[in-house]
C-alpha positions in Angstrom: 188.7 171.0 183.4 187.2 169.8 186.4 183.8 169.5 184.3 186.3 166.8 182.0 187.7 165.0 184.4 184.5 164.4 186.1 182.8 163.3 183.2 185.9 161.2 182.3 185.1 159.3 185.4 181.4 159.1 185.1 182.4 156.9 181.9 184.5 155.3 183.2 182.7 153.9 185.6 179.7 153.6 183.4 182.1 150.8 181.2 183.1 149.4 184.4 179.3 148.6 185.5 178.2 147.3 181.9 181.6 145.2 182.0 180.4 144.0 185.3 176.7 143.2 184.0 178.1 141.6 181.2 180.4 139.1 183.1 176.9 138.6 185.2 175.2 138.2 182.3 177.5 135.6 181.0 177.9 133.7 184.3 174.4 133.5 184.2 174.0 132.0 181.2 176.9 129.6 181.7 174.9 128.5 185.0 172.0 127.8 183.3 173.6 126.0 180.4 175.4 123.6 182.4 172.6 123.1 184.7 170.4 122.3 181.8 173.0 120.5 180.1 174.2 118.3 183.4 170.2 117.8 183.8 170.3 115.8 180.2 173.6 113.7 181.1 172.8 113.2 184.8 172.0 109.9 185.4 172.6 108.4 182.1 174.1 105.3 181.5 176.3 103.3 184.1 178.0 106.3 185.6 174.8 107.6 186.6 173.3 104.2 187.2 176.8 103.4 189.3 175.8 107.3 191.5 172.4 106.4 191.9 173.0 102.9 193.4 175.5 104.0 195.7 173.3 106.7 196.6 170.4 103.8 197.0 173.3 101.6 199.3 175.4 104.7 201.0 175.1 106.6 204.1 171.5 107.8 203.0 170.2 104.5 204.7 167.4 103.1 203.2 167.2 104.0 199.6 169.9 106.2 199.8 167.2 109.6 199.9 170.5 111.6 200.1 173.1 110.1 197.7 173.7 110.9 193.9 173.1 112.9 191.0 169.7 111.4 190.8 168.8 111.6 194.3 166.6 114.0 196.0 169.0 116.7 195.4 169.6 116.5 192.2 168.4 118.0 189.0 166.4 114.3 187.2 165.6 113.2 191.0 161.9 113.4 190.4 162.3 111.6 186.6 160.2 108.4 187.1 162.1 105.2 186.6 161.2 102.4 185.0 160.7 99.4 187.4 158.4 95.7 187.3 156.3 94.9 190.3 154.2 92.2 191.6 151.2 92.2 194.1 151.4 90.9 197.6 149.8 87.8 198.2 148.1 86.1 201.8 148.5 82.5 201.2 150.3 79.7 202.8 153.8 79.6 202.2 155.8 76.0 202.7 158.8 76.0 204.9 161.5 74.1 202.8 165.5 72.7 203.2 166.8 72.2 200.1 170.0 69.9 199.3 171.3 68.0 197.1 172.1 64.0 197.0 172.4 60.9 194.8 169.3 58.0 194.2 170.6 54.8 196.0 168.7 51.6 195.5 166.9 50.1 198.7 169.1 46.8 198.6 171.5 45.6 196.0 172.1 42.2 195.6 175.3 40.6 193.9 174.1 37.1 192.4 176.6 34.5 192.2 176.6 30.8 191.5 176.6 29.3 194.5 178.3 25.6 193.0 180.7 25.2 190.0 179.7 24.4 186.5 179.2 25.4 183.1 176.4 27.4 182.0 173.8 26.0 180.0 171.0 28.7 179.7 169.9 32.7 181.0 166.7 33.5 181.5 166.9 37.2 182.6 167.0 40.0 180.0 169.3 43.0 180.9 168.3 46.3 182.3 164.3 44.2 183.0 162.4 44.0 186.1 163.0 40.3 188.3 161.1 38.9 191.0 162.6 37.0 194.2 163.1 33.7 193.2 162.8 34.1 189.4 165.2 31.6 187.7 167.9 33.7 185.9 170.4 30.8 184.8 170.6 27.2 184.6 174.2 25.4 185.7 175.1 22.3 184.4 173.1 20.0 186.9 173.9 16.3 185.5 177.1 15.9 187.7 174.3 16.9 191.1 172.2 14.6 189.1 174.4 11.7 189.8 175.4 12.6 193.3 171.6 12.5 194.3 171.0 9.4 192.7 174.0 8.0 194.6 172.9 9.5 197.9 169.2 7.8 197.3 170.6 4.5 197.0 173.0 4.7 200.2 170.0 5.5 202.1 167.9 2.8 200.5 170.6 -0.2 201.4 170.9 0.9 204.6 167.3 1.2 205.3 167.1 -2.3 204.4 169.6 -3.4 206.4 167.8 -1.7 209.5 164.8 -3.5 208.6 166.7 -6.7 208.7 168.4 -5.9 212.6 165.0 -4.9 214.0 163.3 -8.4 212.8 166.5 -10.1 214.4 166.0 -8.0 217.3 162.3 -9.3 217.5 163.5 -13.1 217.5 165.8 -12.5 220.0 163.6 -10.7 222.3 161.3 -14.4 221.9 164.1 -16.6 222.7 165.5 -14.4 225.6 162.2 -14.6 227.2 162.0 -18.5 226.6 165.8 -19.1 228.0 166.5 -20.3 224.7 169.1 -17.9 224.0 171.8 -15.4 225.8 170.9 -12.1 227.0 173.9 -10.7 225.3 173.1 -11.9 222.1 170.2 -9.6 222.8 172.1 -6.6 223.8 174.2 -7.0 220.8 171.3 -6.8 218.3 169.7 -3.7 220.2 172.9 -1.9 219.6 173.6 -3.0 215.7 169.9 -1.3 215.1 170.5 1.3 216.6 173.6 1.9 214.8 171.6 1.4 211.1 169.4 4.0 212.5 172.5 6.7 213.0 173.4 5.2 209.3 170.2 5.5 208.2 169.9 9.2 209.0 173.4 10.3 207.9 172.4 8.7 204.3 169.3 10.8 204.5 171.4 14.3 205.4 174.0 13.2 202.3 170.4 12.8 200.1 168.9 16.4 200.9 172.8 17.6 200.6 172.6 16.3 197.3 169.3 17.9 196.4 170.1 21.3 197.9 173.5 21.0 195.6 171.1 20.5 192.5 168.9 23.0 193.3 171.6 25.8 193.1 172.0 24.9 189.6 169.1 26.9 188.7 170.5 30.5 189.8 167.3 32.3 191.6 167.3 36.3 192.4 167.4 36.5 195.5 165.4 39.7 195.6 163.5 41.6 193.4 164.6 44.7 191.7 166.2 45.6 187.9 168.6 43.2 186.6 171.8 44.9 185.1 174.0 43.5 182.5 175.6 39.7 182.3 178.9 38.8 184.0 179.2 35.9 182.0 178.5 34.5 178.6 176.8 30.9 177.6 179.3 27.8 177.8 181.6 29.5 180.7 182.7 27.5 183.0 181.6 29.5 186.7 182.6 29.2 190.5 181.3 30.9 193.2 184.7 32.8 193.4 184.0 34.9 191.0 184.7 38.5 192.0 181.9 40.0 189.5 179.3 37.6 190.0 176.4 36.1 187.2 175.0 39.9 187.8 173.7 42.3 189.7 169.8 43.2 190.9 168.8 46.9 192.2 166.2 47.0 194.7 164.2 50.3 193.3 160.6 49.9 194.5 161.6 52.0 196.9 164.4 54.1 195.7 166.4 55.7 198.5 168.6 59.1 198.7 170.7 60.0 201.5 171.3 64.0 201.8 172.3 66.2 204.7 170.6 69.4 206.1 172.0 71.7 208.7 172.2 70.5 211.8 170.0 73.2 213.0 166.9 71.6 211.7 167.5 68.7 213.5 165.3 68.8 216.3 162.0 69.9 213.8 162.8 66.4 211.9 162.9 64.0 215.0 160.2 66.2 216.4 158.0 65.3 213.5 159.1 61.5 213.4 158.8 61.3 216.6 155.1 62.4 216.3 154.2 60.0 213.4 154.0 63.2 211.0 155.5 62.6 207.5 158.0 64.7 206.3 157.4 65.3 202.0 160.5 65.5 200.5 160.7 65.9 196.8 163.0 64.9 194.3 164.1 67.2 191.0 166.1 67.0 188.4 169.7 69.0 187.7 168.0 72.3 186.5 165.3 72.7 189.1 162.7 72.3 186.5 160.9 69.0 187.1 160.1 67.2 189.8 161.1 63.3 189.5 159.0 62.1 192.7 157.9 62.4 195.6 158.6 60.5 198.8 159.3 60.6 202.7 161.6 60.5 205.3 162.9 57.0 206.7 165.3 57.7 209.3 167.9 60.2 210.2 171.7 59.4 211.1 173.2 58.4 214.5 176.0 61.3 214.8 176.3 64.7 213.6 179.3 65.6 210.9 181.0 67.6 213.4 183.0 68.8 210.2 180.3 70.1 208.1 177.9 70.7 211.0 175.4 68.6 209.3 173.1 65.6 209.7 172.5 63.1 207.3 168.4 62.1 206.7 167.7 59.2 204.7 164.0 59.6 202.4 162.2 56.6 200.5 160.6 57.3 197.4 158.1 54.5 195.7 159.1 55.1 192.5 156.1 52.9 191.0 157.4 54.2 187.6 161.1 53.4 187.7 161.8 57.2 187.1 164.8 57.1 189.5 168.2 54.9 189.1 170.9 54.3 191.3 173.6 57.2 191.5 171.4 59.9 190.0 172.1 63.2 190.7 169.2 64.9 192.1 168.1 68.4 194.2 165.9 67.4 197.2 163.3 69.7 198.7 162.6 68.3 202.4 159.4 70.4 203.3 159.4 70.9 207.4 156.4 73.3 207.9 153.7 75.4 206.3 153.1 78.8 207.3 149.6 79.5 207.2 148.0 83.1 205.9 151.1 85.1 205.6 151.9 87.8 203.3 154.1 86.4 200.8 155.8 88.8 198.0 158.5 88.1 195.7 161.5 87.0 196.9 163.6 89.8 194.6 161.2 92.3 195.8 163.1 92.0 199.3 165.8 94.1 199.7 168.6 94.0 202.4 170.4 96.9 203.8 172.1 97.8 206.7 169.1 98.3 209.0 167.2 96.0 208.0 164.8 94.5 205.1 162.6 96.4 203.0 160.3 96.7 200.0 159.3 99.5 197.6 155.6 99.7 197.2 154.2 101.7 194.2 150.9 103.6 194.3 149.8 105.7 191.4 153.6 106.4 190.5 154.6 107.5 194.0 157.4 104.9 195.4 157.1 104.0 198.8 159.6 102.1 200.9 158.1 99.6 203.7 160.2 97.6 206.1 159.8 94.1 206.6 160.8 91.3 208.0 161.7 87.9 206.5 160.5 85.0 208.3 161.2 82.1 205.3 161.8 81.9 201.8 160.6 79.7 199.5 161.8 79.5 195.9 160.4 82.8 194.5 157.9 83.6 197.1 158.9 85.1 201.0 157.2 85.4 203.6 157.1 88.8 205.0 156.1 90.6 208.6 155.4 94.5 208.0 153.1 97.2 207.0 151.8 95.5 204.0 148.2 94.7 202.9 146.7 91.9 200.0 147.0 93.8 196.7 149.8 95.9 197.0 152.0 96.0 194.1 156.3 96.0 195.6 159.0 96.4 192.8 160.6 93.4 191.9 163.1 94.7 189.2 164.4 98.2 188.9 164.5 98.9 192.9 168.5 100.1 192.7 167.5 103.4 191.5 164.8 104.2 193.6 164.0 106.0 196.9 161.6 106.7 199.1 159.1 109.6 198.2 160.3 109.0 194.2 158.5 108.2 191.3 158.2 105.2 188.9 156.9 104.0 185.6 155.3 100.4 186.0 156.9 98.3 182.7 155.8 95.5 181.2 158.5 92.8 180.6 158.1 90.8 177.6 155.2 88.3 177.6 156.2 84.3 178.6 158.7 85.8 181.5 158.5 84.3 185.0 159.8 87.6 186.2 157.2 89.7 184.2 155.8 92.2 186.9 152.0 93.4 186.1 151.8 96.6 184.8 149.0 98.1 186.9 147.2 99.4 183.7 149.7 101.3 182.4 151.2 100.6 179.0 154.8 99.8 178.1 157.6 102.1 178.6 158.9 103.8 175.9 162.8 102.6 176.1 160.8 99.2 175.8 159.2 100.2 172.6 163.0 100.7 170.8 163.7 97.3 171.5 164.1 95.2 168.5 161.8 92.8 167.7 165.0 89.9 167.8 166.0 91.2 170.9 162.3 90.8 172.4 162.1 87.6 171.4 165.6 86.6 173.1 164.5 88.1 176.1 161.5 86.2 175.7 163.9 82.9 175.7 165.9 84.1 178.7 165.9 82.9 182.1 164.6 85.3 184.9 167.9 86.1 186.2 169.7 86.8 182.7 166.6 88.9 181.9 166.7 91.1 185.1 170.3 91.2 184.6 169.4 92.4 180.7 167.0 95.9 182.0 169.5 96.6 184.7 172.1 97.4 182.2 169.8 99.0 179.5 167.8 100.8 181.5 169.8 103.3 182.8 171.8 103.8 179.2 167.9 103.9 177.5 165.6 105.4 179.5 167.2 108.9 180.2 167.9 109.4 176.2 164.7 108.7 175.7 163.0 110.9 178.2 165.5 114.0 178.0 167.7 114.1 175.1 164.6 114.9 172.7 163.7 118.1 175.1 167.1 119.3 175.4 167.7 119.6 171.6 164.7 121.0 171.1 164.9 123.3 173.4 167.8 124.9 172.3 169.2 123.5 168.5 172.0 125.7 168.0 174.0 125.2 171.8 173.5 121.4 170.8 177.3 121.1 169.1 179.1 123.0 172.1 177.1 121.5 175.0 178.3 117.9 173.3 181.6 119.3 173.2 181.3 119.9 177.2 179.5 117.1 178.4 181.6 114.2 180.6 183.2 111.8 178.1 181.4 109.0 180.4 178.3 110.8 180.1 178.6 110.9 176.3 180.2 107.3 176.0 177.1 105.7 177.8 174.5 107.5 175.7 176.5 106.6 172.6 176.7 102.9 174.0 172.6 103.2 175.1 171.9 104.0 170.9 174.2 101.1 169.8 172.4 98.4 172.4 168.6 99.6 171.6 168.2 103.2 170.7 168.7 105.2 167.8 172.5 104.5 165.8 174.7 107.1 165.6 175.5 108.5 162.0 179.8 108.1 162.9 179.1 104.7 164.0 177.9 103.7 160.0 181.6 104.5 159.3 182.9 101.6 161.6 183.5 98.7 159.9 181.0 95.9 159.9 182.9 93.6 161.8 184.3 96.4 164.6 180.3 96.4 165.2 179.7 93.2 165.7 182.4 93.3 168.5 180.9 96.3 170.0 177.7 94.1 170.0 179.6 91.4 172.2 181.2 93.8 174.3 180.5 94.7 178.1 178.9 98.0 178.6 182.0 99.0 179.9 184.4 97.6 177.6 181.9 99.6 175.3 182.4 102.7 176.6 186.6 102.6 177.0 186.5 101.9 173.0 184.4 104.9 172.4 186.0 107.3 174.5 189.2 105.9 172.7 187.6 106.6 169.0 185.8 109.8 169.5 188.3 112.2 168.8 188.5 110.7 165.1 185.0 109.8 164.7 183.2 112.8 166.4 184.1 115.2 164.1 182.1 113.4 161.2 178.8 114.0 162.8 
């Protein structure tokens, strides 16, 4: 009996042992399956990108070395991240201030008639340049010619009377000398001569005024410039009190622009103006694509605007080609100084964190974080100080998913893009090869900002799918359906979004009506993932 009991207890213990072993093996298999599944899905889509980005700017400091599933401790932490790069340069960099303003003519004159009369002729063409003193119009001169002739006649009459009075004065002097005429008669004749001389001066002034009024009938340009539209037509009676005048003339050579700059720049501006050093100013069009003209600072205002903390600066442009028009909007760039022989990196490469500015340097696929001090920025280039050498490759796009000591794959943005980084000897990334040709053309036509935004949106969704998903499916094809069913909804949705954005098209998506496909293309990544999550239960079994 005891032997039976002992055999039963040993059998029960052995059964328990095998059960424990089976449970352990099952747990180990589940752990391995979960680790591989999460490794394939880790970092995919916007969720992986968001965790990586939060790790990049979180408590990990520079580069977020300790954050996110795609960080140093995550399963996909050693996966090379696609980036674009540019070389560090050592060159001169201009220190400039950007402002906005509008072109104003150096002088503007409204041409008005100085005498009233009928407009008989117009000698200018609207919109054409005119010179100072050029006759622009003619007012009927006949009334003024008559007044001139009358003044001339009065002058001749009084001049004859004066000559007669002077002759009588000479005779009276001779008679008084011989005591043949009284002294009083001589004095009276002398007074008459002086009176006629004064009358002659008045007649001469009247004649000069008549001639001046007659000259006003020929309307002349007071300044050189560009003629505006005429404000009166032939045959109209015009007067000096007309509000609009006859036309306006704007002096566009030189052209002036008044713009405001921060008061912190005032000391440097006044220093250079006081030393006689010219301050170069450039005028650009609205889109900052074409430079319209170059000029010099002429003067500054005499007071700072306390409400805005700015000072007004006036610049003059020669405008010899008349490319600048009054009231034309322009973007102004004032060059204050030039930094000589400094390290220059693309502005997009400089990252900012809680501890300062930094850049990522890529050397043979390895990423290194370098702290820098930003000196000045001029458009797409920034002058920095730090542990950098000319020729080193700094990341210009894709830095949001990098960390110090990680790996990076240098990609090439489609040719013709201003933000395209150097390939560094490597070829195109696999995920870029999956972009349809029509999308490549659209990328070429995009602005640098739009192109970077598109790459950032689609890199996180397409790169993991191109590198990890095929390997996982080839390693365990039998487990693929179960793994896909157990994946987090956000990761699977982002993978499907990546496939519809530029990768392989899911089979179940073929069942979607064409009009819904177009709507999906127009959706943002977040809206597309939400749509996938809502419609997957009905469509996933069709795969």
